[in-house]
C-alpha positions in Angstrom: -0.2 0.1 -0.2 2.8 2.0 0.9 4.5 1.5 -2.4 1.5 2.2 -4.4 0.6 5.7 -2.7 4.5 6.4 -3.2 4.2 6.2 -6.9 0.7 8.3 -6.9 2.3 10.6 -5.7 5.8 10.6 -7.8 3.4 10.7 -10.6 1.8 13.5 -9.3 4.8 15.4 -8.9 5.9 14.7 -12.3 2.7 15.6 -13.7 3.1 19.0 -11.9 6.6 19.5 -13.0 5.8 19.1 -16.5 2.6 21.6 -16.3 5.3 23.9 -14.8 7.3 23.4 -18.1 4.9 23.2 -20.1 4.1 26.6 -18.8 7.5 28.0 -18.9 7.8 26.7 -22.3 4.9 26.0 -24.4 7.4 24.5 -27.0 9.4 22.4 -24.6 7.9 19.1 -26.0 7.8 20.3 -29.5 11.3 21.2 -28.7 12.5 17.7 -27.2 10.3 15.7 -30.3 13.0 17.5 -32.7 16.2 16.4 -30.8 15.1 13.0 -30.9 14.1 13.1 -34.2 17.4 14.5 -34.9 19.3 12.0 -32.7 17.7 9.3 -34.5 18.9 10.4 -37.5 22.4 11.0 -36.2 23.9 7.5 -37.8 22.2 8.0 -41.7 23.4 11.7 -41.5 26.8 10.6 -40.8 27.2 8.8 -43.5 25.8 11.0 -46.0 27.8 13.9 -45.0 31.0 11.1 -45.4 29.8 10.5 -48.7 29.9 14.2 -49.9 32.7 14.7 -48.1 34.2 11.6 -50.4 32.1 13.5 -53.4 34.1 16.5 -52.7 32.5 18.3 -55.8 33.7 21.8 -56.4 31.0 24.7 -57.2 28.3 24.8 -59.8 29.8 20.7 -60.0 28.1 19.0 -57.0 26.0 17.0 -58.7 26.2 14.1 -56.7 26.1 15.8 -52.9 22.8 17.9 -54.7 20.7 14.6 -55.8 21.9 12.8 -52.5 20.4 15.6 -50.2 17.2 15.9 -53.2 16.3 12.4 -52.5 16.5 12.5 -48.8 13.9 15.5 -48.9 11.9 14.1 -51.5 11.6 10.6 -49.7 10.6 13.0 -46.6 7.6 14.4 -48.4 9.3 17.5 -49.9 7.9 18.5 -52.6 11.5 19.5 -54.5 12.2 22.1 -57.7 15.5 21.3 -58.8 17.5 23.5 -61.5 16.5 26.9 -60.2 17.8 29.9 -61.0 19.7 28.9 -64.1 22.3 26.9 -61.9 21.7 22.7 -62.1 22.6 22.2 -58.7 20.3 24.1 -56.9 16.9 23.1 -55.5 14.4 24.6 -52.9 12.3 21.7 -51.1 9.1 22.6 -49.7 6.6 21.1 -47.1 3.6 22.2 -45.4 1.1 25.3 -46.3 0.6 28.8 -45.2 2.6 31.1 -43.1 4.8 31.7 -41.4 7.7 30.3 -43.9 10.6 29.4 -42.8 13.8 28.8 -45.2 17.0 27.0 -44.2 19.6 27.6 -46.6 22.0 24.4 -47.8 25.3 24.0 -49.0 27.5 21.4 -50.7 30.7 22.5 -52.4 34.2 21.5 -51.9 37.2 23.8 -52.8 40.0 22.5 -55.4 43.9 22.2 -55.0 43.3 21.2 -51.5 43.3 17.4 -50.4 43.5 15.2 -47.7 42.5 12.0 -46.2 41.0 11.9 -42.4 44.4 11.9 -41.0 45.7 13.9 -38.4 49.3 13.6 -40.4 49.4 15.2 -43.6 48.8 12.9 -45.9 46.9 13.9 -49.2 44.2 11.8 -51.0 45.2 10.0 -53.5 43.1 10.7 -56.7 41.5 13.8 -55.3 41.4 17.2 -57.1 39.2 19.0 -54.4 38.1 18.7 -50.6 35.9 19.8 -48.1 38.6 22.2 -46.7 35.2 24.5 -45.4 33.1 21.8 -44.1 30.4 22.2 -46.6 29.3 18.6 -46.8 28.1 18.5 -42.9 26.7 22.1 -43.6 24.2 20.9 -46.1 23.2 17.3 -44.2 22.6 19.4 -41.4 20.7 21.6 -42.7 18.8 19.1 -44.8 18.3 17.0 -41.3 16.7 20.1 -39.6 14.3 21.1 -42.2 13.2 16.9 -41.9 12.7 17.2 -38.7 10.6 20.4 -39.3 8.3 18.6 -41.8 8.0 16.0 -39.2 6.6 18.1 -37.1 4.2 20.1 -39.2 3.2 16.5 -40.4 2.3 15.8 -36.6 0.0 18.7 -36.2 3.1 19.8 -32.9 3.8 23.0 -35.9 1.6 25.0 -38.2 3.5 26.6 -41.3 5.6 26.1 -44.2 9.4 25.2 -44.0 12.0 25.0 -46.9 15.4 23.8 -47.8 17.7 26.2 -50.1 19.9 23.9 -51.8 22.1 26.7 -52.5 26.0 25.8 -54.7 28.7 27.1 -55.4 29.1 29.5 -51.9 33.4 29.3 -52.4 33.6 31.9 -54.8 30.4 31.3 -57.4 27.8 33.4 -55.4 25.5 30.5 -55.9 22.8 32.1 -53.2 23.0 35.6 -55.2 21.2 34.3 -58.2 18.3 33.1 -56.5 17.8 36.2 -54.1 18.1 37.6 -57.7 15.3 35.3 -58.9 13.1 36.3 -56.3 12.9 32.4 -54.5 13.0 33.8 -50.8 10.2 36.5 -51.9 7.7 34.4 -49.8 10.3 33.5 -47.2 9.6 34.9 -43.8 13.0 34.4 -42.0 16.3 32.5 -43.0 18.1 30.1 -40.8 21.9 29.1 -41.5 25.3 27.9 -40.3 28.9 27.3 -40.5 31.3 25.0 -39.8 34.1 26.2 -37.1 36.2 25.2 -34.4 33.9 26.8 -31.7 30.4 26.9 -31.0 28.6 30.3 -31.2 25.6 32.8 -33.1 27.0 34.3 -35.7 27.1 38.1 -34.7 30.1 39.3 -36.7 29.3 41.1 -40.5 31.2 39.8 -43.7 33.0 41.6 -45.8 31.3 42.4 -49.2 33.1 41.0 -52.5 33.6 41.4 -56.0 35.6 38.9 -58.2 36.3 38.6 -62.1 38.8 36.5 -64.4 40.7 39.5 -66.6 41.3 37.8 -69.8 44.5 39.1 -72.0 45.3 38.4 -75.5 48.3 38.8 -77.6 50.1 37.5 -80.4 52.4 34.5 -80.4 55.8 34.4 -81.9 59.4 32.5 -80.9 60.5 33.9 -78.0 64.3 34.1 -79.2 64.3 33.7 -83.2 61.3 37.0 -83.0 60.1 38.0 -80.0 59.5 41.6 -81.5 57.1 39.9 -83.2 54.9 38.6 -80.2 53.4 40.6 -77.6 52.9 39.0 -74.7 49.6 38.2 -72.5 51.7 37.4 -69.6 53.7 40.3 -69.7 49.9 41.8 -69.6 49.2 39.9 -66.4 51.7 41.1 -64.9 51.7 44.3 -65.4 47.9 44.6 -63.7 49.4 42.7 -60.8 52.1 45.2 -60.5 49.9 48.3 -61.0 47.3 46.6 -58.6 50.1 46.1 -56.3 51.2 49.6 -56.3 47.0 50.5 -55.1 47.1 49.0 -52.2 49.1 52.2 -50.2 46.4 54.3 -51.7 42.9 52.2 -50.9 41.3 52.0 -47.1 42.9 49.8 -45.2 40.3 47.1 -44.4 40.3 46.3 -48.2 41.5 43.0 -49.5 42.7 42.1 -52.9 44.0 38.8 -54.2 44.4 37.1 -56.8 46.1 33.9 -58.7 47.0 33.7 -62.2 45.3 31.0 -64.0 46.7 31.0 -66.9 50.0 32.2 -67.8 51.7 30.4 -70.8 52.5 26.6 -71.8 56.4 27.0 -72.7 59.2 29.4 -71.8 60.2 29.6 -75.6 57.0 30.6 -77.0 55.7 33.9 -76.2 52.1 33.8 -74.8 48.8 34.8 -76.8 46.3 34.2 -73.8 47.0 34.3 -70.3 44.4 34.9 -67.2 44.5 36.3 -63.9 41.4 35.9 -61.4 41.0 38.3 -58.8 38.9 38.9 -55.4 37.9 42.6 -54.2 36.9 42.6 -50.6 36.1 45.4 -48.0 32.9 45.9 -45.2 30.8 48.2 -47.4 29.6 46.9 -50.7 29.9 50.7 -52.0 33.9 51.0 -51.5 33.9 47.0 -53.3 32.5 48.7 -56.3 34.9 51.5 -56.7 37.6 49.1 -55.7 37.1 46.6 -58.3 36.2 49.6 -61.0 39.8 51.0 -60.4 41.3 47.0 -60.6 39.2 47.0 -63.8 41.3 50.7 -64.9 44.5 49.0 -64.2 43.5 45.8 -66.5 43.0 48.1 -69.0 46.2 50.2 -68.6 48.2 47.0 -68.9 46.3 45.9 -71.9 47.3 49.3 -73.3 50.9 49.4 -72.2 51.7 46.2 -73.6 49.8 46.3 -76.8 47.2 43.3 -76.1 43.4 43.3 -75.4 41.7 42.3 -72.2 38.1 41.7 -71.3 36.8 40.2 -68.3 34.2 38.4 -66.8 32.5 38.9 -63.5 32.4 35.7 -61.5 30.9 36.6 -58.2 29.5 39.5 -56.2 28.3 39.4 -52.5 26.9 41.7 -50.0 28.2 42.4 -46.5 26.1 40.5 -43.8 23.4 42.1 -41.8 23.2 40.9 -38.2 19.6 40.5 -37.0 20.1 40.8 -33.0 16.1 39.4 -31.8 17.1 36.6 -33.9 20.7 36.2 -32.9 19.4 35.8 -29.4 16.7 33.5 -29.6 19.4 31.1 -31.3 21.4 31.7 -28.7 19.3 30.3 -26.4 18.9 27.3 -28.2 22.9 26.8 -28.7 22.5 26.8 -24.9 20.2 24.2 -24.7 22.3 22.3 -26.9 25.7 22.5 -25.5 29.0 21.8 -27.7 30.9 18.7 -28.8 32.4 16.1 -26.1 35.6 14.1 -27.7 36.3 10.5 -26.7 39.6 9.4 -25.7 40.5 8.7 -29.2 39.2 12.0 -30.3 41.1 13.2 -27.9 44.3 11.8 -28.8 43.6 12.6 -32.3 42.8 16.7 -31.4 46.4 16.8 -29.9 48.0 14.6 -32.5 46.9 17.2 -35.0 47.2 20.5 -33.3 50.8 19.9 -33.2 50.5 20.9 -37.3 48.9 23.8 -36.4 50.6 27.2 -35.7 48.1 28.7 -32.8 46.6 25.6 -31.3 43.5 26.2 -29.0 42.4 24.5 -25.8 40.9 21.3 -26.6 38.0 22.3 -24.2 36.9 24.7 -26.1 34.7 22.2 -28.5 32.5 21.6 -25.5 31.7 25.2 -24.7 29.2 27.6 -25.9 30.7 31.2 -26.3 28.1 33.7 -25.1 26.8 36.5 -27.4 28.8 39.3 -28.4 28.2 41.5 -31.5 31.6 42.6 -33.1 30.8 45.1 -36.3 32.9 45.0 -39.4 35.3 42.1 -37.4 35.2 39.4 -40.1 37.8 39.0 -42.7 35.6 36.8 -44.8 32.6 36.7 -47.2 29.8 34.9 -47.5 26.8 35.3 -50.1 24.6 34.5 -47.4 25.2 38.2 -47.3 22.3 39.1 -49.7 20.1 36.7 -48.4 20.1 39.2 -45.2 19.3 41.7 -47.1 16.4 40.0 -48.7 14.7 38.7 -45.4 15.8 38.3 -41.9 18.7 35.8 -41.5 20.4 34.1 -37.9 22.8 31.7 -38.4 25.4 29.9 -36.1 28.8 28.1 -36.2 29.5 24.5 -34.5 32.4 22.9 -34.0 33.1 20.6 -36.3 36.9 20.8 -36.5 39.7 20.6 -33.5 40.1 23.5 -31.6 42.8 26.1 -33.3 42.1 24.6 -37.1 42.0 27.6 -39.8 39.2 27.3 -42.4 40.2 26.2 -45.7 42.9 24.0 -44.2 43.9 20.3 -44.6 43.5 20.1 -41.3 40.0 21.2 -41.4 39.4 18.5 -44.2 40.8 15.8 -42.0 38.3 16.8 -39.0 35.6 16.6 -41.8 36.0 13.5 -42.1 35.9 11.7 -38.6 33.0 11.8 -36.0 34.3 15.0 -34.7 33.1 16.8 -37.5 29.8 14.6 -37.6 29.0 15.5 -33.9 29.5 19.3 -34.5 26.9 19.1 -37.5 24.5 17.2 -35.0 25.1 20.6 -32.9 24.2 22.8 -35.8 21.4 20.4 -37.0 19.6 20.7 -33.5 20.3 24.3 -32.7 18.9 25.4 -36.3 15.6 23.4 -35.8 14.7 24.6 -32.6 15.3 28.4 -33.5 13.1 27.4 -36.3 10.2 25.9 -33.7 10.6 29.4 -32.2 10.0 31.0 -35.4 7.0 29.1 -35.9 5.5 29.1 -32.8 6.1 32.6 -31.5 4.6 35.4 -34.0 5.7 38.2 -31.7 9.2 37.3 -32.2 9.2 36.8 -36.0 7.0 40.4 -36.2 10.3 41.6 -33.9 12.9 40.2 -36.1 10.9 41.7 -39.3 10.5 45.2 -38.0 14.6 44.9 -37.1 15.3 43.8 -40.8 13.3 46.8 -42.1 14.8 49.1 -39.6 18.7 47.7 -40.9 17.5 48.3 -44.7 16.3 51.3 -44.9 15.7 52.7 -48.1 18.2 50.7 -49.7 17.1 48.7 -52.3 18.5 45.4 -53.1 20.7 45.3 -56.1 23.1 42.5 -56.7 26.8 43.6 -57.2 27.0 41.6 -59.7 24.9 42.8 -62.1 22.5 40.4 -64.6 25.2 37.7 -65.3 24.5 34.2 -65.6 25.6 31.7 -63.1 29.3 31.1 -64.0 28.9 27.3 -64.2 32.2 26.7 -65.5 34.2 29.2 -63.4 36.3 26.2 -61.8 37.6 24.8 -65.2 
């Protein structure tokens, strides 16, 4: 009898606790359901991420990677439109009906010229020409998984509204999202959620650099470099002259500017005057207006180089991205969810991996960092990178996070990032991201006041600015990695 009474008391106590929890957070049960679903999906998601890590397809060539994501979304019940915005590997997957409409961004392109196995020592992967040195195999997989978790909640009646997963190729220099924004694919979306692999767990509260890029092509006259050099006009001379002028220009531009380039073609044989040469330029600055002005000066340097070397020049715009607008309303909501999810805990084997790979780094960081969440802190114009998420943030209220998918101290675009991303260190960080995004989407779909406040902040940030893509009206440069 005493045991029965004790059991009854415990049930009543649990019921009172559950009621209190539900009153404090009406979404608690819904969020718990999402977390359980993502935990259950983890093994399948890990398999997907490592498949795409192995594919390592570069921008606009992510045929197998995009197809895998599309298949999973269709299998989950989404309606998927492929080949959007004139990009074969872009897609929009939709589930649900009515408002609110929440978008989740997915990336999946790799970087050319950097390859590595999942070893903590330098070990280039045989037969590869590209690698996921920025972790986009994790990015796309987490976003798709979060989208499917939200779909299940809509299907079960726990949420109302629409979720859209945007497959956005070629973030690395191809400005894929810009074309989706330009095509109006975000017009009916209320808010957008994204994330990025990193070596810390933090909500993104720092802007990004606006960016404009182009390939400058010079055409000359070939000739025998020894027997008839006077008959030649070197396209390589023009590239070198342009580079010299731009490098001198660095003294006379705002110090926050970043200009970098690679010579992508410079001739084939020293004894032949090159009749074609090409150089690929990036121009970056915290303010989009300054990027445009500085880029125009780079074009003038190219024109002068052609004039001085007796060659001709044309250039093709490859990409152009806005700076990133930070929405503090959404950042605070996402921070609460990231705090709930927590960081990444390493096993003993993973700690040994981390210590070994840190011996190859110039600035290793405490391994325990991966298990912590950074507090919210806003830094204006502090980022040195660029992202086409910037253009999305000028279209709709946007929020993102970074999750520790790499060993602390790992720089992006490094072989160490590829190595970590090919292990469970990477996929466990991916799970942090998928959970945080799903919980934030639940908040946005359950709390009209939160969404309304975010929209008002967005309108204030935009002011009277009328969005215009920095890359103009060009078509996507589908072969920019060739």
